[in-house]
C-alpha positions as semicolon CSV with decimal commas, in nm:
position;residue;x (nm);y (nm);z (nm)
1;X;-0,540;3,131;6,308
2;X;-0,880;3,214;6,165
3;X;-0,908;3,492;5,908
4;X;-1,261;3,578;6,026
5;X;-1,377;3,676;6,377
6;X;-1,705;3,805;6,518
7;X;-1,700;4,082;6,779
8;X;-1,952;4,335;6,920
9;X;-2,233;4,407;6,669
10;X;-2,123;4,135;6,426
11;X;-2,134;3,879;6,704
12;X;-2,486;3,986;6,806
13;X;-2,601;3,970;6,445
14;X;-2,454;3,622;6,405
15;X;-2,633;3,501;6,721
16;X;-2,961;3,647;6,596
17;X;-2,927;3,463;6,264
18;X;-2,855;3,141;6,450
19;X;-3,206;3,149;6,597
20;X;-3,393;3,173;6,266
21;X;-3,592;2,876;6,134
22;X;-3,340;2,770;5,869
23;X;-3,050;2,769;6,113
24;X;-3,249;2,570;6,370
25;X;-3,332;2,309;6,104
26;X;-2,969;2,302;5,995
27;X;-2,847;2,238;6,350
28;X;-3,094;1,955;6,379
29;X;-2,966;1,792;6,061
30;X;-2,599;1,833;6,159
31;X;-2,647;1,686;6,505
32;X;-2,847;1,401;6,354
33;X;-2,561;1,330;6,114
34;X;-2,309;1,333;6,401
35;X;-2,522;1,077;6,589
36;X;-2,387;1,177;6,930
37;X;-2,422;0,919;7,204
38;X;-2,448;0,945;7,581
39;X;-2,110;0,979;7,751
40;X;-1,913;1,089;7,443
41;X;-1,648;1,361;7,447
42;X;-1,715;1,629;7,185
43;X;-1,511;1,926;7,058
44;X;-1,666;2,211;6,859
45;X;-1,426;2,431;6,663
46;X;-1,564;2,783;6,611
47;X;-1,857;2,760;6,854
48;X;-1,992;3,113;6,801
49;X;-2,271;3,183;7,049
50;X;-2,283;2,824;7,173
51;X;-2,599;2,708;6,995
52;X;-2,446;2,384;6,864
53;X;-2,259;2,323;7,190
54;X;-2,581;2,360;7,393
55;X;-2,769;2,104;7,182
56;X;-2,469;1,869;7,164
57;X;-2,456;1,874;7,544
58;X;-2,818;1,757;7,556
59;X;-2,718;1,457;7,344
60;X;-2,413;1,343;7,542
61;X;-2,566;1,413;7,885
62;X;-2,391;1,479;8,220
63;X;-2,171;1,170;8,177
64;X;-2,025;1,320;7,858
65;X;-1,822;1,631;7,790
66;X;-1,847;1,917;7,541
67;X;-1,560;2,156;7,478
68;X;-1,622;2,464;7,261
69;X;-1,351;2,699;7,133
70;X;-1,356;3,026;6,941
71;X;-1,111;3,309;6,874
72;X;-1,366;3,574;6,973
73;X;-1,388;3,654;7,344
74;X;-1,737;3,806;7,286
75;X;-1,860;3,480;7,130
76;X;-1,711;3,272;7,410
77;X;-1,881;3,495;7,669
78;X;-2,216;3,444;7,492
79;X;-2,157;3,069;7,471
80;X;-2,071;3,049;7,841
81;X;-2,393;3,234;7,927
82;X;-2,600;3,004;7,707
83;X;-2,445;2,687;7,854
84;X;-2,417;2,809;8,214
85;X;-2,667;2,552;8,339
86;X;-2,469;2,266;8,185
87;X;-2,154;2,206;8,396
88;X;-2,020;1,945;8,149
89;X;-1,978;2,219;7,884
90;X;-1,651;2,414;7,875
91;X;-1,607;2,720;7,652
92;X;-1,271;2,892;7,606
93;X;-1,080;3,116;7,368
94;X;-0,842;2,898;7,164
95;X;-0,697;2,865;6,814
96;X;-0,772;2,559;6,596
97;X;-0,407;2,537;6,483
98;X;-0,288;2,489;6,843
99;X;-0,563;2,297;7,021
100;X;-0,503;2,293;7,399
101;X;-0,601;1,926;7,437
102;X;-0,431;1,589;7,471
103;X;-0,390;1,320;7,204
104;X;-0,709;1,118;7,145
105;X;-0,910;1,321;7,396
106;X;-1,232;1,343;7,192
107;X;-1,473;1,101;7,027
108;X;-1,619;1,364;6,792
109;X;-1,477;1,685;6,642
110;X;-1,687;1,912;6,424
111;X;-1,695;2,267;6,295
112;X;-1,957;2,446;6,088
113;X;-1,848;2,710;5,835
114;X;-1,522;2,764;6,015
115;X;-1,245;2,556;5,857
116;X;-1,253;2,756;5,534
117;X;-1,136;3,059;5,736
118;X;-0,850;2,884;5,915
119;X;-0,494;2,928;5,790
120;X;-0,293;2,716;5,762
121;X;-0,574;2,462;5,720
122;X;-0,342;2,160;5,699
123;X;-0,210;2,236;6,047
124;X;-0,561;2,265;6,186
125;X;-0,666;1,934;6,032
126;X;-0,357;1,764;6,174
127;X;-0,452;1,905;6,514
128;X;-0,805;1,767;6,473
129;X;-0,662;1,428;6,384
130;X;-0,432;1,445;6,688
131;X;-0,704;1,511;6,946
132;X;-0,951;1,272;6,781
133;X;-0,937;0,919;6,918
134;X;-0,892;0,628;6,673
135;X;-1,236;0,564;6,529
136;X;-1,360;0,914;6,607
137;X;-1,584;1,115;6,371
138;X;-1,502;1,428;6,174
139;X;-1,762;1,586;5,944
140;X;-1,649;1,608;5,578
141;X;-1,838;1,649;5,250
142;X;-1,565;1,665;4,987
143;X;-1,515;1,288;4,990
144;X;-1,882;1,229;4,906
145;X;-1,901;1,509;4,652
146;X;-1,614;1,352;4,463
147;X;-1,835;1,052;4,382
148;X;-2,087;1,259;4,183
149;X;-1,867;1,371;3,891
150;X;-1,598;1,105;3,964
151;X;-1,322;1,365;3,943
152;X;-0,961;1,322;4,051
153;X;-0,818;1,460;4,375
154;X;-0,645;1,740;4,184
155;X;-0,974;1,833;4,013
156;X;-1,146;1,851;4,352
157;X;-0,898;2,114;4,470
158;X;-0,944;2,310;4,148
159;X;-1,324;2,290;4,169
160;X;-1,331;2,446;4,518
161;X;-1,209;2,776;4,371
162;X;-1,306;2,762;4,002
163;X;-1,668;2,645;4,033
164;X;-1,962;2,776;4,235
165;X;-2,130;2,446;4,327
166;X;-1,843;2,301;4,532
167;X;-1,784;2,612;4,748
168;X;-2,160;2,644;4,801
169;X;-2,191;2,292;4,940
170;X;-1,865;2,310;5,133
171;X;-1,960;2,649;5,281
172;X;-1,648;2,825;5,151
173;X;-1,791;3,076;4,904
174;X;-1,566;3,356;4,777
175;X;-1,247;3,198;4,909
176;X;-0,937;3,273;4,703
177;X;-0,744;2,966;4,814
178;X;-0,865;2,600;4,835
179;X;-1,004;2,509;5,178
180;X;-0,777;2,204;5,191
181;X;-0,485;2,060;5,000
182;X;-0,474;1,752;4,782
183;X;-0,253;1,580;5,038
184;X;-0,509;1,647;5,311
185;X;-0,786;1,491;5,101
186;X;-0,576;1,182;5,032
187;X;-0,473;1,148;5,397
188;X;-0,833;1,183;5,513
189;X;-0,943;0,909;5,271
190;X;-0,663;0,681;5,389
191;X;-0,763;0,729;5,753
192;X;-1,127;0,670;5,663
193;X;-1,034;0,339;5,504
194;X;-0,791;0,236;5,778
195;X;-1,033;0,284;6,070
196;X;-1,259;0,159;5,888
197;X;-1,513;0,439;5,902
198;X;-1,639;0,433;5,542
199;X;-1,905;0,183;5,649
200;X;-2,055;0,458;5,865
201;X;-2,136;0,657;5,550
202;X;-2,391;0,399;5,440
203;X;-2,515;0,348;5,796
204;X;-2,594;0,718;5,834
205;X;-2,817;0,724;5,524
206;X;-3,000;0,418;5,655
207;X;-3,039;0,581;5,997
208;X;-3,169;0,900;5,835
209;X;-3,431;0,695;5,650
210;X;-3,531;0,528;5,977
211;X;-3,582;0,859;6,159
212;X;-3,797;0,988;5,872
213;X;-4,015;0,677;5,880
214;X;-3,901;0,557;5,536
215;X;-3,733;0,248;5,682
216;X;-3,947;0,023;5,894
217;X;-3,848;-0,269;6,118
218;X;-3,490;-0,391;6,117
219;X;-3,599;-0,719;5,956
220;X;-3,540;-0,649;5,590
221;X;-3,678;-0,772;5,262
222;X;-3,368;-0,744;5,047
223;X;-3,224;-0,848;4,712
224;X;-2,858;-0,926;4,641
225;X;-2,691;-0,901;4,301
226;X;-2,354;-0,822;4,143
227;X;-2,204;-0,662;3,833
228;X;-1,853;-0,664;3,684
229;X;-1,600;-0,399;3,781
230;X;-1,306;-0,396;3,542
231;X;-0,974;-0,332;3,714
232;X;-0,774;-0,010;3,700
233;X;-0,479;-0,019;3,467
234;X;-0,382;-0,263;3,198
235;X;-0,362;-0,643;3,196
236;X;-0,006;-0,760;3,134
237;X;0,099;-1,080;2,960
238;X;0,359;-1,314;3,107
239;X;0,658;-1,154;2,933
240;X;0,557;-0,802;3,038
241;X;0,475;-0,910;3,395
242;X;0,817;-1,064;3,444
243;X;0,993;-0,766;3,290
244;X;0,789;-0,515;3,493
245;X;0,865;-0,693;3,823
246;X;1,237;-0,715;3,744
247;X;1,258;-0,352;3,632
248;X;1,086;-0,245;3,953
249;X;1,332;-0,444;4,167
250;X;1,638;-0,304;3,986
251;X;1,488;0,046;4,002
252;X;1,472;0,028;4,382
253;X;1,836;-0,078;4,400
254;X;1,934;0,204;4,162
255;X;1,756;0,469;4,371
256;X;1,918;0,341;4,690
257;X;2,261;0,363;4,534
258;X;2,193;0,693;4,362
259;X;2,279;0,546;4,023
260;X;2,099;0,509;3,691
261;X;1,868;0,219;3,614
262;X;2,063;0,115;3,304
263;X;2,394;0,113;3,490
264;X;2,267;-0,114;3,770
265;X;2,088;-0,346;3,524
266;X;2,406;-0,375;3,315
267;X;2,614;-0,456;3,625
268;X;2,359;-0,720;3,730
269;X;2,384;-0,882;3,386
270;X;2,023;-0,798;3,293
271;X;2,054;-0,496;3,069
272;X;1,739;-0,571;2,867
273;X;1,500;-0,524;3,161
274;X;1,601;-0,157;3,188
275;X;1,413;-0,086;2,865
276;X;1,053;0,039;2,894
277;X;0,939;-0,217;2,632
278;X;1,087;-0,556;2,710
279;X;0,952;-0,729;2,398
280;X;1,109;-0,466;2,175
281;X;1,438;-0,492;2,364
282;X;1,449;-0,868;2,305
283;X;1,438;-0,799;1,927
284;X;1,283;-1,134;1,833
285;X;1,058;-1,235;1,544
286;X;0,746;-1,287;1,753
287;X;0,556;-1,443;1,462
288;X;0,800;-1,733;1,473
289;X;0,684;-1,999;1,725
290;X;1,045;-2,074;1,812
291;X;1,088;-1,719;1,945
292;X;0,885;-1,797;2,257
293;X;1,131;-2,031;2,430
294;X;1,423;-1,800;2,341
295;X;1,241;-1,503;2,498
296;X;1,151;-1,696;2,812
297;X;1,508;-1,824;2,848
298;X;1,649;-1,471;2,831
299;X;1,393;-1,335;3,079
300;X;1,457;-1,618;3,326
301;X;1,831;-1,562;3,293
302;X;1,771;-1,196;3,380
303;X;1,562;-1,301;3,681
304;X;1,840;-1,527;3,802
305;X;2,098;-1,252;3,749
306;X;1,897;-0,999;3,952
307;X;1,832;-1,250;4,232
308;X;2,205;-1,318;4,261
309;X;2,307;-0,957;4,200
310;X;2,076;-0,781;4,445
311;X;2,369;-0,741;4,689
312;X;2,567;-0,525;4,446
313;X;2,766;-0,286;4,670
314;X;2,680;-0,062;4,840
315;X;2,330;-0,219;4,872
316;X;2,279;-0,441;5,180
317;X;2,315;-0,812;5,114
318;X;1,953;-0,894;5,195
319;X;1,824;-0,616;4,974
320;X;1,547;-0,371;5,066
321;X;1,194;-0,509;5,120
322;X;1,071;-0,355;4,791
323;X;1,330;-0,557;4,598
324;X;1,233;-0,878;4,774
325;X;0,864;-0,812;4,708
326;X;0,921;-0,741;4,337
327;X;1,129;-1,055;4,293
328;X;0,856;-1,252;4,473
329;X;0,607;-1,122;4,216
330;X;0,832;-1,238;3,932
331;X;0,870;-1,579;4,097
332;X;0,492;-1,603;4,143
333;X;0,434;-1,532;3,773
334;X;0,697;-1,787;3,676
335;X;0,533;-2,059;3,886
336;X;0,184;-1,978;3,755
337;X;0,252;-1,930;3,385
338;X;0,563;-2,130;3,293
339;X;0,651;-2,496;3,269
340;X;0,935;-2,699;3,118
341;X;0,908;-2,864;2,778
342;X;1,020;-3,230;2,741
343;X;1,365;-3,116;2,621
344;X;1,400;-2,879;2,921
345;X;1,339;-2,537;2,764
346;X;1,084;-2,311;2,934
347;X;0,742;-2,271;2,772
348;X;0,406;-2,117;2,858
349;X;0,178;-2,338;3,062
350;X;-0,143;-2,431;2,873
351;X;-0,462;-2,273;3,007
352;X;-0,490;-2,007;3,276
353;X;-0,402;-2,062;3,642
354;X;-0,695;-2,003;3,881
355;X;-0,497;-1,746;4,079
356;X;-0,307;-1,597;3,783
357;X;-0,170;-1,254;3,862
358;X;-0,264;-0,989;3,605
359;X;-0,066;-0,688;3,721
360;X;0,241;-0,600;3,923
361;X;0,070;-0,294;4,073
362;X;-0,257;-0,468;4,173
363;X;-0,196;-0,797;4,352
364;X;-0,568;-0,875;4,398
365;X;-0,688;-0,833;4,040
366;X;-0,791;-1,161;3,874
367;X;-0,945;-1,313;3,561
368;X;-1,311;-1,408;3,603
369;X;-1,643;-1,427;3,428
370;X;-2,002;-1,332;3,501
371;X;-2,137;-1,571;3,237
372;X;-2,007;-1,808;2,973
373;X;-1,965;-1,523;2,728
374;X;-1,864;-1,227;2,950
375;X;-1,506;-1,232;3,080
376;X;-1,392;-0,984;3,347
377;X;-1,039;-0,875;3,438
378;X;-1,073;-0,719;3,781
379;X;-1,343;-0,747;4,046
380;X;-1,715;-0,788;4,103
381;X;-1,923;-0,539;4,303
382;X;-2,215;-0,662;4,510
383;X;-2,504;-0,458;4,652
384;X;-2,784;-0,556;4,888
385;X;-3,093;-0,339;4,837
386;X;-3,385;-0,313;5,075
387;X;-3,694;-0,375;4,862
388;X;-3,924;-0,160;5,077
389;X;-3,716;0,157;5,127
390;X;-3,515;0,116;4,802
391;X;-3,193;0,192;4,996
392;X;-2,866;0,007;4,951
393;X;-2,791;-0,125;5,300
394;X;-2,475;-0,332;5,237
395;X;-2,207;-0,367;4,970
396;X;-1,902;-0,579;4,894
397;X;-1,626;-0,624;4,638
398;X;-1,465;-0,958;4,550
399;X;-1,200;-1,057;4,295
400;X;-1,353;-1,154;3,962
401;X;-1,263;-1,522;4,000
402;X;-1,418;-1,557;4,348
403;X;-1,756;-1,735;4,383
404;X;-2,057;-1,508;4,423
405;X;-2,121;-1,654;4,767
406;X;-1,780;-1,534;4,894
407;X;-1,924;-1,185;4,958
408;X;-2,152;-1,322;5,232
409;X;-1,914;-1,234;5,518
410;X;-1,891;-0,869;5,408
411;X;-2,269;-0,841;5,371
412;X;-2,332;-0,999;5,711
413;X;-2,078;-0,763;5,874
414;X;-2,253;-0,458;5,728
415;X;-2,594;-0,583;5,845
416;X;-2,463;-0,665;6,192
417;X;-2,324;-0,312;6,229
418;X;-2,674;-0,177;6,154
419;X;-2,841;-0,437;6,381
420;X;-3,043;-0,562;6,085
421;X;-3,157;-0,914;6,003
422;X;-3,297;-1,061;5,685
423;X;-3,660;-1,164;5,674
424;X;-3,662;-1,224;5,301
425;X;-3,372;-1,251;5,059
426;X;-3,386;-1,254;4,680
427;X;-3,074;-1,405;4,523
428;X;-2,979;-1,558;4,192
429;X;-2,852;-1,909;4,130
430;X;-2,486;-1,820;4,172
431;X;-2,541;-1,728;4,539
432;X;-2,707;-2,055;4,644
433;X;-2,373;-2,171;4,788
434;X;-2,383;-1,880;5,035
435;X;-2,379;-1,970;5,410
436;X;-2,704;-1,772;5,433
437;X;-2,882;-2,060;5,258
438;X;-2,817;-2,345;5,506
439;X;-2,843;-2,099;5,799
440;X;-3,174;-1,953;5,683
441;X;-3,466;-1,927;5,923
442;X;-3,814;-2,053;5,842
443;X;-3,920;-1,703;5,736
444;X;-3,622;-1,642;5,507
445;X;-3,724;-1,700;5,147
446;X;-3,518;-1,713;4,831
447;X;-3,599;-1,716;4,464
448;X;-3,486;-1,818;4,116
449;X;-3,346;-2,167;4,064
450;X;-3,179;-2,315;3,758
451;X;-3,415;-2,345;3,461
452;X;-3,511;-2,689;3,343
453;X;-3,423;-2,721;2,975
454;X;-3,634;-2,959;2,767
455;X;-3,441;-3,186;2,530
456;X;-3,460;-3,534;2,383
457;X;-3,372;-3,694;2,716
458;X;-3,540;-3,696;3,056
459;X;-3,426;-3,400;3,274
460;X;-3,341;-3,453;3,640
461;X;-3,685;-3,322;3,735
462;X;-3,840;-3,633;3,576
463;X;-3,692;-3,835;3,865
464;X;-3,899;-3,816;4,185
465;X;-3,742;-3,796;4,530
466;X;-3,900;-3,982;4,820
467;X;-3,765;-3,790;5,119
468;X;-3,908;-4,033;5,377
469;X;-3,744;-4,342;5,228
470;X;-3,453;-4,155;5,068
471;X;-3,523;-4,323;4,738
472;X;-3,508;-4,187;4,383
473;X;-3,781;-4,311;4,147
474;X;-3,710;-4,304;3,773
475;X;-3,966;-4,235;3,496
476;X;-4,003;-4,611;3,441
477;X;-4,074;-4,685;3,808
478;X;-3,729;-4,811;3,909
479;X;-3,604;-4,699;4,253
480;X;-3,253;-4,662;4,396
481;X;-3,137;-4,509;4,727
482;X;-2,982;-4,159;4,725
483;X;-2,779;-3,933;4,952
484;X;-2,801;-3,552;4,953
485;X;-2,510;-3,396;4,765
486;X;-2,415;-3,722;4,593
487;X;-2,458;-3,883;4,252
488;X;-2,714;-4,161;4,205
489;X;-2,640;-4,427;3,941
490;X;-2,904;-4,656;3,798
491;X;-2,728;-4,988;3,721
492;X;-2,712;-5,095;3,357
493;X;-2,907;-5,408;3,446
494;X;-3,191;-5,190;3,575
495;X;-3,185;-4,947;3,282
496;X;-3,173;-5,216;3,011
497;X;-3,529;-5,353;3,039
498;X;-3,682;-5,008;3,111
499;X;-3,972;-4,925;2,875
500;X;-3,852;-4,564;2,830
501;X;-3,481;-4,643;2,799
502;X;-3,451;-4,447;2,471
503;X;-3,533;-4,125;2,660
504;X;-3,208;-4,152;2,862
505;X;-2,849;-4,108;2,732
506;X;-2,698;-4,419;2,576
507;X;-2,447;-4,503;2,848
508;X;-2,310;-4,852;2,897
509;X;-2,298;-4,799;3,274
510;X;-2,658;-4,669;3,310
511;X;-2,817;-4,332;3,390
512;X;-2,670;-4,107;3,663
513;X;-2,851;-3,824;3,848
514;X;-2,679;-3,556;4,062
515;X;-2,850;-3,454;4,388
516;X;-2,787;-3,092;4,497
517;X;-2,663;-3,044;4,858
518;X;-2,981;-2,838;4,917
519;X;-3,206;-3,026;4,675
520;X;-3,520;-2,959;4,880
521;X;-3,467;-2,584;4,841
522;X;-3,394;-2,618;4,468
523;X;-3,720;-2,807;4,418
524;X;-3,909;-2,542;4,612
525;X;-3,752;-2,264;4,405
526;X;-3,852;-2,439;4,082
527;X;-4,211;-2,467;4,193
528;X;-4,257;-2,101;4,292
529;X;-4,253;-1,946;3,941
530;X;-4,540;-2,177;3,851
531;X;-4,780;-1,963;4,060
532;X;-4,885;-1,598;4,001
533;X;-4,763;-1,504;4,350
534;X;-4,426;-1,664;4,287
535;X;-4,383;-1,481;3,957
536;X;-4,476;-1,150;4,122
537;X;-4,214;-1,208;4,394
538;X;-3,956;-1,297;4,132
539;X;-4,014;-0,965;3,955
540;X;-3,931;-0,777;4,277
541;X;-3,567;-0,873;4,234
542;X;-3,545;-0,640;3,934
543;X;-3,512;-0,352;4,185
544;X;-3,158;-0,453;4,281
545;X;-3,059;-0,459;3,914
546;X;-3,180;-0,099;3,888
547;X;-2,972;-0,008;4,195
548;X;-2,664;-0,166;4,037
549;X;-2,722;0,041;3,724
550;X;-2,745;0,360;3,933
551;X;-2,426;0,277;4,123
552;X;-2,251;0,191;3,798
553;X;-2,350;0,531;3,661
554;X;-2,147;0,706;3,935
555;X;-1,870;0,454;3,991
556;X;-1,827;0,364;3,625
557;X;-1,752;0,028;3,466
558;X;-1,381;0,051;3,553
559;X;-1,242;0,063;3,907
560;X;-1,107;0,395;4,030
561;X;-0,844;0,241;4,259
562;X;-0,616;-0,061;4,274
563;X;-0,698;-0,315;4,545
564;X;-1,024;-0,456;4,679
565;X;-1,032;-0,248;4,999
566;X;-1,006;0,088;4,821
567;X;-1,275;-0,013;4,575
568;X;-1,502;-0,115;4,865
569;X;-1,463;0,242;4,992
570;X;-1,551;0,381;4,647
571;X;-1,853;0,149;4,621
572;X;-1,978;0,257;4,963
573;X;-1,937;0,620;4,863
574;X;-2,144;0,563;4,547
575;X;-2,403;0,372;4,751
576;X;-2,439;0,680;4,972
577;X;-2,499;0,894;4,663
578;X;-2,767;0,648;4,549
579;X;-2,930;0,650;4,893
580;X;-2,931;1,030;4,910
581;X;-3,111;1,042;4,576
582;X;-3,369;0,796;4,707
583;X;-3,415;0,995;5,028
584;X;-3,461;1,323;4,842
585;X;-3,762;1,172;4,660
586;X;-3,930;1,076;4,987
587;X;-4,216;1,318;5,064
588;X;-4,119;1,379;5,427
589;X;-3,756;1,462;5,339
590;X;-3,810;1,627;5,002
591;X;-4,054;1,881;5,150
592;X;-3,813;1,965;5,432
593;X;-3,531;2,022;5,186
């Protein structure tokens, strides 16, 4: 039930205020943000005099439906009078905590300056979620505001009552209790990710720019780039990974049986894994190279003991799914990091496996690098920035070891949802393997190829390609046939008598030249920086690097969540913050604000 109602004189005053210039502009902005479509079913909670309901009805049309509820009979009477000419609008007295509607009945639910007065709020939000169809839209600001200071969920709840800025934006000034609970905020974020509706956050900022004239045709001139995003939590070595996975499995069994962790581990014959620090529990001289096989032998014995002892009564023989999953993690680490020495004892595998798992808690986190010198343990964030409007129109997150081009599917999905196509794309060398390159249209242009380094020997660019005859001509005039994407070898008999033989590597088998799968494009990219126009176009790509720096300022260098999907949500949220800053500096929007 709401703690605030409007009757008699208060209701008339509220309706008078609703007709002032500021309130009219506010309604316009809210309805624009909702992006109502013809035929949609809309519910307004706390309709007041029916001003929002009347304008929402104009958006959905006679084929749609608008339901408006309020606790005040006077307000409902005024709303019914205002919407009398619109038969698809229904106004009735009802309480938000007991909505008189069926499950999934509405496409859109909204309420303006009303939810802060509803108690209990959690019940009302559950009711909203019940009547909202899967994929429906519910207006919320707290999720976006959280991206500005990058505060925790608990700090958000505290800020709604202890600070003035949060209540001002959330329209809950002077409230003594938080307008929502921490659990509600978490549940809302989970539903936003599951739908997935977080993509709509970026789409709405792009649509707002389009309505203001800041974004032109849907054929974009864009630049794509990435930056490292270190993973949340610590990176664990092989010993710690195995111990963590085993301790987690035994912990699940202990909780199911209502017993202590140490007791279950002792009964399973793996008492050491119950300790918080496995290396300390092993009590080995780690400076001694011979300690490694002894430690691995003990850990693998514990793994075997847990695998055979998971059916300790009264646990079911198959074990709960959490136990099976934890043991699968331990087995995965064993396969990736361990091998057998010639005499049969276990030892660490040399090098690092391509898919090496770094953490028990985060299954998607990986080792990677952005350059020869910069190693990353986590992910890479990618942003696509429109060079004309300066807005971020698409984002993606990939594991750190994944090729740069692997983000293409996510970028294309974001663009397709906005009905955008690329007219011009600025990428770096790492993205040349993207499917966008072979699928490019004649008008799609790309920039920045590998630099040609001058040394004592002839570079590949000294060899000329004859595309009509498919022949490669060397600096001395010799020709051999070539195939795109292959390796061309000049026979030793041809290289021997060459007049410039000393300018090629001294190989007994002759000189070899690699041909890129898209060699024609690479040659074109190398030629562009040689002209003033090409250098000017190359400098445009700096804009996306600035956008990455802005996003990194809000998101930080370390991921907020574990898992790629959650970090995509966080990146989209930070992209919205960036776009809102860009929009506020546009003359047509800045003056209105």
